[in-house]
VEXDREN-2710 file (C-alpha; in Angstrom, 1 decimal):
% VEXDREN-2710
k/r/px/py/pz
1/MET/-27.8/-9.6/1.7
2/SER/-31.2/-10.4/0.4
3/ASN/-33.5/-7.8/-1.0
4/VAL/-35.6/-6.1/1.7
5/LYS/-37.6/-3.0/2.0
6/GLU/-36.2/-0.2/4.2
7/ILE/-35.8/-1.5/7.7
8/LYS/-34.3/0.3/10.7
9/THR/-32.0/-1.8/13.0
10/THR/-29.0/-1.3/15.3
11/CYS/-25.4/-2.4/15.2
12/GLY/-24.7/-5.2/17.7
13/LEU/-20.9/-4.8/17.9
14/ASP/-19.4/-4.2/21.3
15/CYS/-19.0/-0.4/21.0
16/PRO/-20.4/2.5/23.0
17/ASP/-22.0/4.1/20.0
18/ALA/-24.6/1.4/19.2
19/CYS/-25.3/3.0/15.9
20/GLY/-28.6/3.1/14.1
21/ILE/-28.6/1.3/10.7
22/VAL/-31.0/1.5/7.7
23/ALA/-31.1/-1.5/5.5
24/ASN/-32.5/-1.1/2.0
25/ASP/-32.3/-3.3/-1.1
26/GLY/-29.5/-5.4/0.2
27/GLN/-27.4/-2.4/1.4
28/ILE/-26.8/-0.8/4.8
29/LYS/-26.2/2.8/5.7
30/ALA/-26.2/4.9/8.8
31/ASP/-29.5/6.1/10.3
32/ARG/-29.2/9.9/10.2
33/GLU/-31.9/10.2/12.9
34/HIS/-30.0/8.1/15.4
35/PRO/-28.3/10.1/18.2
36/THR/-24.8/8.7/17.6
37/SER/-24.4/7.3/14.1
38/ASN/-24.2/10.8/12.5
39/GLY/-24.7/9.6/9.0
40/ALA/-21.6/7.2/8.9
41/LEU/-20.8/3.7/9.9
42/CYS/-17.4/2.3/10.8
43/ALA/-15.2/0.1/8.6
44/LEU/-15.9/-2.9/10.8
45/LEU/-19.6/-2.8/9.9
46/ASN/-19.3/-1.4/6.4
47/LYS/-16.5/-3.7/5.2
48/TYR/-14.8/-6.3/7.5
49/MET/-17.8/-7.9/8.9
50/PHE/-18.9/-9.1/5.5
51/GLU/-15.4/-10.0/4.2
52/GLU/-14.4/-12.2/7.1
53/PRO/-15.0/-15.9/6.4
54/ARG/-18.0/-17.2/8.4
55/ILE/-18.2/-20.6/10.2
56/LYS/-20.9/-22.2/8.1
57/THR/-20.6/-25.9/9.1
58/ALA/-20.6/-27.6/12.5
59/LYS/-17.5/-29.7/13.3
60/ILE/-16.6/-32.4/15.8
61/ASN/-12.9/-33.0/16.3
62/GLY/-12.2/-31.1/13.1
63/LYS/-14.6/-33.1/11.0
64/GLU/-17.6/-31.5/9.3
65/VAL/-20.9/-32.8/10.7
66/SER/-24.5/-31.8/10.6
67/LEU/-25.8/-29.2/13.0
68/ASP/-28.0/-31.8/14.7
69/GLU/-24.9/-34.1/15.3
70/ALA/-23.0/-31.2/16.8
71/LEU/-26.0/-30.2/19.0
72/ASN/-26.4/-33.8/20.2
73/ALA/-22.7/-34.0/21.0
74/THR/-23.0/-30.7/22.9
75/LYS/-25.9/-32.1/24.9
76/GLU/-23.8/-35.1/25.9
77/ALA/-20.8/-33.0/26.8
78/LEU/-22.9/-30.8/29.0
79/ASP/-24.2/-33.8/30.9
80/THR/-21.6/-33.5/33.5
81/ASP/-21.4/-32.0/37.0
82/SER/-18.6/-29.6/36.0
83/LYS/-19.5/-27.2/33.1
84/LEU/-18.8/-23.6/32.4
85/LEU/-20.4/-20.9/30.1
86/TRP/-17.9/-18.3/29.1
87/ARG/-19.5/-15.6/26.9
88/GLY/-17.7/-12.9/25.0
89/SER/-19.3/-9.6/23.8
90/GLY/-18.9/-9.9/20.1
91/ASN/-22.6/-9.3/19.9
92/PHE/-23.9/-6.9/22.5
93/GLY/-27.6/-7.7/22.1
94/VAL/-29.6/-8.4/25.3
95/MET/-30.8/-11.8/24.0
96/GLN/-27.3/-13.2/23.8
97/GLU/-27.6/-13.8/27.5
98/ILE/-30.5/-16.3/27.1
99/THR/-27.9/-19.1/27.4
100/ASN/-27.8/-18.1/31.1
101/LEU/-31.2/-19.8/31.5
102/LEU/-29.8/-23.0/30.0
103/PHE/-26.9/-23.1/32.5
104/GLU/-29.2/-22.2/35.4
105/LYS/-31.4/-25.2/34.5
106/ILE/-28.5/-27.6/34.1
107/GLU/-26.8/-26.3/37.2
108/GLY/-23.8/-25.0/35.4
109/THR/-21.3/-22.2/36.2
110/THR/-21.3/-18.8/34.5
111/THR/-18.9/-15.9/34.8
112/LYS/-19.0/-12.4/36.4
113/GLY/-17.0/-9.3/35.7
114/THR/-15.6/-8.0/32.4
115/LEU/-12.3/-8.0/30.4
116/CYS/-12.8/-4.4/29.5
117/ASP/-13.8/-1.8/32.1
118/GLY/-14.2/-3.7/35.4
119/SER/-11.5/-1.8/37.4
120/GLY/-12.8/1.6/36.4
121/ASP/-16.4/0.7/36.9
122/ALA/-15.6/-0.7/40.4
123/GLY/-13.8/2.6/41.3
124/ILE/-16.8/4.7/40.2
125/VAL/-19.3/2.6/41.9
126/GLU/-17.3/2.6/45.2
127/GLY/-17.1/6.4/45.0
128/ARG/-20.4/7.5/43.5
129/GLY/-22.5/4.5/44.4
130/VAL/-23.7/4.1/40.8
131/ASN/-22.0/4.3/37.4
132/ARG/-24.4/6.4/35.3
133/ILE/-24.0/7.2/31.6
134/LEU/-23.0/10.8/30.6
135/PRO/-25.4/11.3/27.7
136/PRO/-24.1/12.9/24.4
137/GLU/-26.6/15.8/25.0
138/GLN/-24.5/17.0/27.9
139/ILE/-21.3/16.7/25.8
140/ALA/-23.0/18.9/23.3
141/LYS/-23.7/21.6/25.9
142/ALA/-20.1/21.7/27.2
143/GLU/-17.7/24.5/26.4
144/VAL/-14.5/22.5/27.2
145/VAL/-14.0/18.8/26.7
146/VAL/-11.1/17.0/28.5
147/VAL/-10.3/13.8/26.6
148/TRP/-8.4/11.7/29.1
149/GLY/-6.7/8.5/27.9
150/LYS/-9.3/8.0/25.2
151/ASN/-8.5/7.6/21.5
152/ILE/-11.8/9.0/20.6
153/THR/-11.4/9.2/16.8
154/ALA/-10.9/5.4/16.8
155/THR/-13.0/4.1/19.7
156/ALA/-15.9/6.5/19.7
157/SER/-15.7/8.4/16.4
158/HIS/-19.4/9.2/16.4
159/LEU/-18.9/11.5/19.3
160/MET/-16.6/13.7/17.2
161/PRO/-19.5/16.0/16.0
162/TYR/-20.3/16.8/19.6
163/LEU/-16.8/18.2/20.0
164/LYS/-17.2/20.8/17.3
165/ASP/-16.3/24.4/18.2
166/LYS/-15.3/23.4/21.7
167/GLN/-12.0/23.8/23.5
168/ILE/-10.3/20.4/23.6
169/ILE/-7.7/19.3/26.2
170/VAL/-6.1/15.9/25.7
171/ILE/-4.3/14.1/28.5
172/ASP/-2.6/11.0/27.2
173/PRO/0.7/9.2/27.0
174/VAL/0.2/8.8/23.2
175/LYS/-0.1/11.6/20.7
176/THR/-3.4/10.4/19.2
177/ALA/-5.3/12.0/16.3
178/ILE/-7.5/14.0/18.6
179/ALA/-4.4/15.1/20.5
180/LYS/-2.9/16.6/17.3
181/LYS/-6.1/18.7/16.9
182/ALA/-6.4/19.7/20.6
183/ASP/-6.1/23.2/22.0
184/LEU/-3.8/21.7/24.7
185/PHE/-2.1/18.3/24.6
186/VAL/-0.5/17.2/27.8
187/GLN/1.6/14.1/27.1
188/ILE/2.1/12.2/30.4
189/THR/4.1/9.2/31.5
190/PRO/2.1/6.0/31.2
191/ARG/0.5/4.9/34.5
192/SER/0.6/8.5/35.9
193/ASP/-3.0/9.4/35.5
194/PHE/-3.8/9.1/39.2
195/PHE/-1.0/11.6/40.0
196/VAL/-2.2/14.0/37.3
197/ALA/-5.7/14.1/38.9
198/ILE/-4.4/14.4/42.4
199/MET/-2.0/17.3/41.5
200/LEU/-4.7/19.1/39.5
201/ALA/-7.1/18.8/42.5
202/ARG/-4.4/20.1/44.8
203/PHE/-3.5/23.0/42.6
204/ALA/-7.2/23.8/42.1
205/LEU/-7.6/24.2/45.9
206/MET/-4.4/26.1/46.2
207/GLY/-5.3/28.5/43.4
208/ASN/-8.9/29.1/44.2
209/PHE/-10.2/27.3/41.2
210/GLU/-12.6/25.2/43.3
211/ASP/-16.3/25.7/43.3
212/LEU/-16.9/26.5/47.0
213/GLU/-20.7/26.7/46.8
214/TYR/-20.8/23.2/45.2
215/LEU/-18.4/21.7/47.6
216/GLU/-20.2/23.1/50.7
217/GLU/-23.4/21.5/49.5
218/HIS/-22.1/18.2/48.1
219/ALA/-18.6/17.6/49.7
220/PRO/-18.2/19.7/52.9
221/ASP/-15.3/17.6/54.0
222/TYR/-13.2/18.5/50.9
223/ASP/-10.4/19.8/53.1
224/GLU/-9.6/16.2/54.0
225/TYR/-9.0/15.5/50.4
226/TYR/-6.7/18.5/50.2
227/ASP/-4.8/17.0/53.2
228/PHE/-4.5/13.7/51.3
229/SER/-3.1/15.5/48.2
230/GLN/-0.4/17.1/50.4
231/GLU/1.1/13.6/51.0
232/PHE/2.5/13.8/47.5
233/ARG/5.6/16.0/46.9
234/ILE/5.0/18.4/44.1
235/ARG/8.3/18.4/42.3
236/PRO/9.1/14.7/42.2
237/ILE/5.5/13.9/41.1
238/LEU/5.5/16.5/38.3
239/ASP/8.8/15.1/37.1
240/HIS/7.3/11.6/37.2
241/ILE/4.3/12.8/35.2
242/GLY/6.4/14.6/32.7
243/THR/4.8/18.0/33.1
244/ASP/5.3/21.2/35.0
245/LEU/3.4/23.8/37.0
246/LYS/2.8/26.0/34.0
247/GLU/1.1/23.2/32.0
248/MET/-1.0/22.2/35.0
249/GLY/-2.0/25.8/35.6
250/LYS/-3.0/26.1/31.9
251/ILE/-5.4/23.2/32.2
252/LEU/-7.1/24.8/35.2
253/GLU/-7.3/28.2/33.5
254/MET/-9.0/26.7/30.5
255/ILE/-11.6/24.9/32.6
256/LYS/-12.2/27.8/35.0
257/ASP/-15.8/29.0/34.8
258/LYS/-16.5/26.8/31.8
259/LYS/-19.0/24.0/31.3
260/THR/-16.6/21.0/31.2
261/VAL/-17.0/17.3/30.6
262/PHE/-14.3/14.7/31.1
263/LEU/-14.3/11.8/28.6
264/VAL/-12.3/9.1/30.1
265/GLY/-11.0/6.1/28.2
266/ASN/-10.3/2.5/29.2
267/GLY/-6.5/3.0/29.1
268/VAL/-6.4/4.9/32.4
269/GLN/-7.7/1.9/34.3
270/LYS/-5.7/-0.9/32.7
271/TYR/-3.5/-1.0/35.8
272/SER/-3.7/-2.4/39.3
273/THR/-4.7/1.1/40.5
274/GLY/-7.4/1.5/37.8
275/GLY/-10.2/1.9/40.3
276/GLN/-8.4/4.7/42.2
277/VAL/-7.6/6.5/38.9
278/LEU/-11.3/6.9/38.2
279/GLN/-12.0/8.0/41.7
280/ALA/-9.3/10.6/41.5
281/ILE/-10.7/12.0/38.2
282/ASP/-14.2/12.0/39.8
283/SER/-12.8/13.9/42.8
284/LEU/-11.1/16.5/40.6
285/ALA/-14.5/17.1/38.8
286/VAL/-16.2/17.5/42.2
287/ILE/-13.7/20.0/43.4
288/LEU/-14.1/22.0/40.2
289/GLY/-17.9/21.7/40.5
290/LYS/-18.3/19.8/37.2
291/PHE/-20.9/17.3/38.3
292/GLY/-24.7/17.5/38.3
293/LYS/-24.8/20.6/36.0
294/GLU/-25.7/21.2/32.4
295/GLY/-22.8/20.6/30.1
296/CYS/-20.7/19.0/32.9
297/GLY/-19.7/15.5/34.1
298/VAL/-17.3/12.6/33.8
299/GLY/-18.0/10.1/31.1
300/PHE/-16.6/6.6/31.3
301/LEU/-18.3/3.4/30.2
302/GLY/-21.6/3.6/32.0
303/ASN/-23.8/0.8/33.2
304/SER/-25.9/-0.2/30.2
305/LYS/-28.3/-2.2/32.3
306/LEU/-28.9/0.3/35.0
307/ASN/-32.6/0.1/36.0
308/PHE/-33.1/-2.5/33.3
309/LYS/-35.0/-5.5/34.5
310/ASN/-32.8/-8.3/33.0
311/PRO/-34.8/-11.5/32.4
312/PHE/-31.5/-13.4/32.0
313/GLU/-30.0/-12.6/35.4
314/VAL/-29.6/-16.0/37.0
315/LYS/-28.5/-17.5/40.3
316/THR/-25.7/-19.7/39.3
317/THR/-22.2/-20.3/40.7
318/LYS/-20.0/-17.6/39.1
319/VAL/-16.3/-17.3/38.5
320/GLU/-14.3/-14.2/37.5
321/LYS/-14.2/-13.8/33.7
322/VAL/-10.8/-12.1/33.7
323/ASN/-8.8/-15.0/35.1
324/THR/-11.1/-18.0/34.6
325/ALA/-9.5/-21.3/35.6
326/PHE/-10.9/-23.3/32.6
327/GLY/-9.0/-26.4/33.7
328/GLU/-11.3/-26.8/36.7
329/PHE/-14.2/-27.7/34.4
330/GLU/-14.8/-30.9/32.3
331/THR/-16.8/-29.0/29.7
332/VAL/-16.5/-25.4/28.6
333/LEU/-19.0/-23.7/26.3
334/ILE/-17.5/-20.5/24.8
335/GLN/-20.1/-18.3/23.2
336/GLY/-19.3/-15.3/21.0
337/GLY/-15.8/-14.7/22.3
338/ASN/-12.1/-15.5/21.9
339/PRO/-10.6/-15.9/25.3
340/VAL/-7.3/-17.1/23.9
341/ALA/-6.7/-13.7/22.3
342/SER/-8.7/-11.4/24.6
343/MET/-7.9/-12.6/28.1
344/PRO/-4.7/-11.6/29.9
345/ASN/-1.8/-14.1/29.6
346/SER/-2.8/-16.1/26.6
347/SER/-0.2/-18.8/27.4
348/ARG/-2.0/-19.5/30.7
349/VAL/-5.4/-19.5/29.0
350/ILE/-4.2/-22.0/26.4
351/GLU/-2.8/-24.3/29.1
352/GLU/-6.0/-24.1/31.1
353/LEU/-8.2/-24.9/28.1
354/LYS/-6.0/-28.0/27.3
355/LYS/-6.9/-29.4/30.7
356/THR/-10.6/-29.6/29.9
357/ASN/-12.3/-32.6/28.5
358/THR/-14.5/-30.8/26.0
359/ILE/-14.3/-27.3/24.5
360/ILE/-17.5/-26.2/22.7
361/TYR/-17.1/-23.1/20.5
362/TYR/-20.3/-21.4/19.5
363/GLY/-19.7/-18.3/17.3
364/VAL/-19.7/-16.6/13.9
365/TYR/-16.0/-16.5/13.0
366/GLU/-13.0/-18.8/13.2
367/ASN/-10.4/-17.6/15.7
368/GLU/-7.6/-18.9/18.0
369/THR/-10.2/-20.3/20.4
370/SER/-12.3/-22.1/17.8
371/ALA/-9.1/-23.8/16.6
372/MET/-8.8/-25.5/20.0
373/ALA/-12.5/-26.6/20.2
374/ASP/-13.7/-30.2/20.1
375/ILE/-17.1/-29.1/19.0
376/VAL/-17.7/-26.0/16.7
377/ILE/-21.3/-24.7/16.3
378/PRO/-22.0/-21.9/13.8
379/ALA/-24.0/-19.0/15.1
380/LYS/-26.1/-16.4/13.3
381/ASN/-24.9/-12.8/13.2
382/PHE/-27.0/-9.9/14.5
383/PHE/-28.5/-9.2/11.1
384/GLU/-30.0/-12.6/11.0
385/LYS/-32.1/-12.6/14.1
386/ARG/-34.1/-10.2/16.3
387/ASP/-32.8/-8.6/19.5
388/VAL/-32.6/-5.4/21.6
389/ARG/-29.6/-3.2/22.0
390/LEU/-28.6/-1.2/25.1
391/SER/-25.6/1.2/25.2
392/TYR/-23.0/2.1/27.7
393/ALA/-22.7/5.6/26.2
394/HIS/-26.2/6.8/25.7
395/HIS/-29.7/6.1/27.0
396/THR/-31.4/5.0/23.7
397/VAL/-32.9/1.5/23.7
398/ASN/-32.8/0.2/20.1
399/PRO/-34.4/-2.7/18.3
400/MET/-32.2/-5.0/16.4
401/ARG/-34.4/-6.2/13.6
402/LYS/-33.8/-9.1/11.4
403/ILE/-32.8/-7.8/7.9
404/GLU/-31.5/-11.0/6.1
405/GLU/-31.9/-14.7/6.0
406/SER/-29.2/-17.3/6.4
407/ASN/-29.3/-21.0/5.7
408/TYR/-26.6/-21.8/8.2
409/GLY/-26.0/-21.2/11.8
410/ILE/-28.3/-21.3/14.8
411/SER/-29.5/-18.4/17.0
412/GLU/-29.0/-18.3/20.7
413/TYR/-32.7/-18.7/21.3
414/ASP/-32.9/-21.8/19.2
415/PHE/-29.7/-23.2/20.7
416/THR/-31.0/-22.7/24.2
417/ASN/-34.4/-24.3/23.4
418/THR/-33.0/-27.2/21.4
END
């Protein structure tokens, strides 16, 4: 890094924490005043981001060329009726989407959906109508935290201080680090989260753990949900989950009359029933009266752009990101992502990409996808340009300030306007 005076910026990595950073004299450290960074940065930011070899030179068919040559070749390749923009989320800055404007202008196709949390988000939106963020301030006010299918020490480590001095219940097929520290760890069979939520709701209604006042006001037809829960036979379902009545009762006893938040991870919705799992967990929280109150709620990955007027929302033809048929396009521009490794069924993705005429890879690092590209264009990382960062775990809108210079790579803004 070049020498700079103290500058506050934000991490652009695709992570819910969106940590604050202070850059000073060529070094970075956590912004202690930021709501989630808590005085520490992860190893990805502190170490690996700077050790991983960068793409520094543009290439065409494996041969190093000037950036201008690669950009001209890109322009020619995009001069077709069939072109696709497939963007990853290696950099979560808002301005990364400026390439949408390019594809709207040249009448190209973009993607919709996500590889990460789409199923759970769809279930929440269908049930609640909107997927709001559960702010860390509410986690701090809770007395009990239910960590459900979320390896929080690895995927949201900056939330750990908010869990201090609280009772912790972990529901997970895997004995994670947080599970080892929990007051109660319920190790369930993989893919059984839906049944866990259904059974807990049923037992809550049977054992008078429900919040009747809350239900009468917000869900007066709750008895219909109880009827639905009775369609599942208790003993076979508990055997399938890998638990028993005593353990289920202990969960409810720990939650009873306590401010409780449910922190739900992506793992619970990585199945065909993912949307229904989130709806079942939401329903459990409603029955227990753990919504709309201080220190209560269900936290998944919230909608980071809720009520945000996105200048890069465009009216283009869109295809699903999760199962993109790359072979239907003559030219594919892949920006800041690695679909060969990150999409389901890598073999299918590789075969689809082989069907295209031209693959353009525009990113910071070499990977499995860049190795297949006909044109490779080096990008600037988020320390080398200005941007704005939203989060799907808190409501803070943070500036991403430029803190260093780079004599290689091109920003998304310059790429779009070239």
